[in-house]
C-alpha positions in Angstrom: -4.4 -10.3 17.7 -3.4 -9.4 14.2 -2.9 -5.7 13.3 -1.7 -4.0 10.2 -0.9 -0.3 10.7 -0.3 2.0 7.8 1.6 5.2 8.1 3.1 7.9 5.9 0.1 9.4 4.3 -0.5 13.1 4.1 -0.9 16.1 1.8 1.6 16.6 -1.0 1.7 18.7 -4.2 1.4 17.1 -7.6 4.7 15.8 -8.7 5.8 15.1 -5.2 6.6 11.8 -3.4 5.3 9.9 -0.4 6.4 6.7 1.2 3.7 4.6 2.9 4.6 1.9 5.4 2.6 -1.0 6.7 3.8 -2.6 10.0 2.4 -5.9 11.2 1.9 -7.5 14.5 0.5 -10.9 15.3 1.6 -12.3 11.9 4.8 -12.8 10.0 4.4 -10.9 6.8 7.0 -13.0 4.9 4.4 -15.8 4.9 1.8 -13.7 3.2 1.2 -12.1 -0.1 1.0 -8.3 0.5 -0.9 -5.6 -1.3 -1.6 -1.9 -1.3 -5.1 -0.9 -2.3 -6.8 2.5 -2.5 -10.3 3.9 -2.3 -11.2 7.3 -3.5 -14.4 9.0 -2.4 -17.4 7.4 -4.0 -15.4 4.7 -5.7 -14.6 1.1 -5.1 -11.4 -0.1 -3.5 -8.8 -0.9 -6.2 -5.6 -2.8 -6.2 -2.5 -0.5 -6.5 0.4 -3.0 -6.1 1.0 -6.5 -4.9 4.1 -8.3 -3.8 4.0 -12.1 -3.4 5.7 -14.2 -0.8 8.3 -14.9 -3.4 8.9 -11.3 -4.2 7.1 -11.0 -7.5 5.3 -7.7 -8.0 2.2 -6.6 -9.9 1.1 -3.0 -10.4 -2.0 -1.3 -11.6 -1.5 0.3 -15.0 -2.2 3.7 -13.5 0.9 3.6 -11.2 3.4 1.6 -13.2 6.7 3.4 -13.4 5.7 5.7 -10.5 5.1 3.4 -7.5 7.3 0.7 -6.0 6.2 -1.9 -3.5 8.8 -3.6 -1.3 8.9 -5.7 1.8 11.3 -5.7 4.7 10.9 -9.1 6.3 13.3 -8.2 9.1 11.1 -5.3 10.0 7.9 -7.3 9.3 6.7 -4.4 7.1 5.8 -3.5 3.6 6.3 -0.2 1.9 4.9 1.7 -1.1 7.1 4.4 -2.6 5.0 6.8 -4.5 6.7 9.2 -6.9 5.4 11.7 -9.5 2.1 11.9 -7.6 -1.0 13.1 -9.4 -4.3 14.5 -8.2 -6.0 11.2 -9.2 -3.8 9.4 -6.7 -5.8 11.0 -3.9 -7.4 8.2 -1.9 -7.3 6.3 1.3 -4.5 3.7 1.0 -5.0 0.3 2.6 -2.5 -2.5 3.3 -3.7 -6.1 2.9 -2.1 -9.4 3.9 -3.5 -12.5 2.4 -2.7 -16.2 2.0 -5.2 -19.0 1.4 -8.4 -18.1 3.2 -6.7 -15.6 5.6 -7.1 -12.0 4.8 -6.2 -9.0 7.0 -6.6 -5.3 6.3 -5.2 -2.2 7.9 -7.2 0.8 8.8 -6.0 2.9 6.0 -3.9 6.1 5.6 -5.1 9.1 3.6 -3.2 10.6 0.7 -4.2 13.9 -0.7 -2.4 15.2 -3.8 -3.0 18.9 -4.5 -2.8 20.2 -8.1 
């Protein structure tokens, strides 16, 4: 059974930092492209950052220079370092593993940034 479990969310003041982690079981993350997505109340789920199997990264314009995605293949995990947080970063953050027609999502971790 495949599971992606996010952790590290919480309440933080604007300007602060959080580090989200996504731990996998049942799959080997190094063989998947990985992404972090977020969904704010009443809005669609949007891409935040992606890291490919080869290590290339893509970021949403709104988080460039503030967020960093990384993978730790030895730990079978992916992280999202979030700095200089803003109130508009408030959302539920989801981890996604995908390759070919295989897609797996975590259950999400909430991030609330108070201004």
